[in-house]
N, C-alpha and C positions, 0 to 999 in steps of 0.2 A: 546446324551451326557447327563450325569447325572448332577443334580443341583450342586453337589459338584465341578465338573469340571468347570461348568459355573462360579461358585463363585470364583474358583481359577483364571480364566482368568480375571474376574473383579478386583480381588485383585492385580493381576500383573499390570493391567492398572492404578489402583489407586496408587500403589507404584511408578511406573514410572512417574506419574503426580506429585507426591510429590517431587521426585528427580529433575525433570525439572523445577518445579515452585519455588523450594527453601524453601517451608514451607508448613505445613499442611493447614493453613488458605488459602493460595493462591491456593493450589490444590483444596480445597473445593469450592472456588469461581468459578474456571474453570469447575469443574464437576457439578456445580449447586446443591450442597448438603451442609451439615453442617460440621464444623470441627470435632465434636464428631463422626460423621459417618465415616469420613476419618480416624480418629485415631483408631476407632474400627476395621476397615478393616485392618489397618496396624498391630495392635496387633494380630488379628486373623491369618494373614499371617505369622508373626514371630512365633506365637504359633504352627502353623501347621508345620513349618520348623524346629522348635526347636532351632533357632539361631537368634540373633539380626541382623537386616539389617541396622539400622540407629542409630547414636549417636545423641541424641536430647539435646539441651540446650535452654535457654531463647532467644538466639539471632540467632541461626542457626541450621541447621541439617548437619550431615556429614555421609557419607556412611562408614560402617565397611568394612573390607577386604572382608568378605563374601557378604556384600551388593553390592559391586562393581561387583563381579562375577555374582551375581544373576541379577543385573540390565542389564548387557551386554547380558546374555543369555535370559532374559525375553523379551528384545526387539526383538531378533531374533525369538523367539517362537511366539510372537504376530504377527510379520510381516508374518511369514510362515502361521499362522492360517488365517489371513485376506486374504492372497493370495489364500489359499485353498478355503475359502468361496467364493471369487470372481470368481474363476475358476468353482466352482459348479453352482453358479448362472448364470454365463455367461451373456447373454443379459438381464437377469432379475435383474441385479445389479442396481436397480433404485436409483438415488440420493435422499438422505433423511438426516434429521438432521439439526443442526444449523451451519452456516458458519460465522465466525468472520473475517471481512475484514476491513483494514485500507486504506483510500484513501485521496488524497490531498483535502484541504478545498474547493477551488473554482472549480477545475476540477471535484472533486467528487460530488459536488452539481449540477453542470450544465451539464456535459458531460457523467456522468456515471450512473445516476439514470435511464435513459431510458433503457440502456442495462440490468440493474439489474431488472427492472420491467419485461422485456421480459423473463429473466431467471426464475423469480419466477412464471410467468404464465406457463412456460414450465415444471417446476418441483414443483408441489404443495406440496410435502412432505418436501421441504427445507425452512428453515427460515434464514434470514440474519441479523446479527448485524453489523451495518454500522457505522464505527468510522471515524471522520474527524480529520486528524492530518498531519501537515507538518514536525513534528520533528522526532527524533529517535524512533524506534519501537522495543520493546522487544517481539519478536515473541513468543518464548517458554514460557517466564515468564507470559505473559498476555494471553496465549492461542489463539494467532492470527493464523488463517489458511493461510491467504495470504494478501499481500499489493499491492497497485498500486501506483507507483511513477512517477512523471514528472521530468526528468533530471537524472543526474548520480545516480546510485544505489550503496549504500554501503552495505557491508556484503558478505564475500566470501562464507559463508555457505549456501547462498540462491541460489535456482534455479530461474533464471530470463529469461523472454521471452518478447521481444519487441512487443508491440501490436499497436503502433501508433507513429506518430511524430507530435509535435505541431508547427505550422507555427507561426512565430513572425514578426510583422511589426511595422513600425514607424507611430504613429498617433498623431494628435493634433486637438484642436478645431479650427474651421474656423476663429474665432475672433483673435486667436493668430498669425495666418499667414497673416492676412489682409494687414499689412504693412511690412511684412518680407518674401518675396518670397524665397523659398528653391528649388533650382534646382540641387544642388550638395551636397554630404555628408558633405563637409567642412563648408557649411552654417549652419549646425546644431549646431556647437560648440558655436555660439553666442546666441542661444535661451535658455530660461529657461527650465529646465528639471525636469522630475519626474523619480524616479528610483525604480525598483523592487529589493530590496536589496538581495533577495534570489539568483538572478542570475547576477545582474550587479549593480554597484554603481557609479563609477567614469569614466567609459568608456564603450562604446558599440562597438561591432564588427558588421559590415554590409557587406553583400555579394551580388554580382550580377554576371551576365554572364561575366562581364568584369574583375572580380577579387574581392578582399576584401580590406577593410580599417577599421581603428579603429578611433573612434571619442571620444576625451576627453570631458567629461561633468562635470558640477558643479550643481548637482541636488538641488533644493530648497525643495523637498519633497521626502523622502525615506520611503518605506513601505514594509511589507512582505505580504500585502493583494492585490490580483489582483483586487478585487472589489473596494478597496479604490483608487488604481491607476487609474482605469477607471473613477471613480467619479471625481477625481482631474483633469483628462484630459478633461472631459466634461465641467468642470467649467473654463477651459481656463488657468489653473495654469501652464501648461508646456507641452512639448513634451514628449512622452513616447514610449518605445518599449513594445508592448502588444501582448498577444496571439490573433491570428486572430479570434478564435471562440468567444472570449470575447467581441470583438468590432464589430462583423459582422453586427448586426442590427443597431448600431450607424452609421456605414459607409453608409448603405443603406438609412438611414433617413437623412443623411447630418449633423448629430450632431458632427461627427468627420470626419477628412480628412485623407486619406491614403497618407502620405508624402513619396516622392521618391518611387513610386510603383515598380521601377525596382530593388530596394534594399530591403533586409530583414536581420534580425538577424538570426544566425544559429538556425536551428530547434532543438527542445528539444525532446529526445526520451521518450516514455512512456512505463514503464515496469510493468508487473505483476510478482510477486515473491512469493516464498513460501519455507519453510525449506526443505532441502534435506531429502529424505526418499526412501526406496526401493519400497514401495507401497503407492499409494495415494487414498483416498476415492473417491467414485464416485461423490459426491457433489463438490469436488474441481476440479476434472477433467472436469466436465460439466461446471463449472463456468469459468474456464480458456478458454475453447472452445468458450463459448458465448462472452466473452470479446474480444477475438481475432477476431471473426467474426464481431463484432460490428464496428470495425474500418478497416476491411479488412486487418488485420495485416499479417505479414509473418508467 
């Protein structure tokens, strides 16, 4: 392939990144280059084609009619080319490049760094940018390759695979239960509570082999941090529904007590998700496989 054709493919990729990111500056950040470079590539592409592809203003960019047609066909051509390259390489399609991943704060720090370390040892040509966030994610705009979420997943345009389920149990400090024995779920309503506001605030649902029940609670402390919830529980501030992985060591050491061990809150699914596409790079495919294997997921 000639240099001119390689440059044309790079120009296509730059143009599509501009369209998806919404601005030249955002595209430059995602591509790891400067805005003048992105602007120069766009001008060169438009010059080679002899037609404008974008209408630019100080606030936004907008595709011309020709730009819309070009963008649609360019996506198809790039996908076909990548598929052709992958078929030629076959088993030699080694994962490489940078993978940008968004994960939950607590789960991402505690449960996922181990699998990521394994992944990076397996694929030395891959680097990972690891972002901790529990809020909404702009996948395309921020150049995110995939995300991992605990709980329901929003976004119909994403491909989602369940890799794990988080077990949640009721825990409390021994001092809190010293004079308040709890043998049935209804006894929990009279105790001071801590709430993880992301998933519950005024009531908790508990399940057992016998059925399910809902307990109305009046939390004294509500937080969106699992670590803060654990610390408050250790301090004896109240009862909490917590992820089992978070309090496992505390239970073994006797710092916390597993309240009503036959009962638990509904498990939370853990998903790995990424934008829909006809073809996926080797680095993403390998990362998904390692994450699924780490939890023996489906």
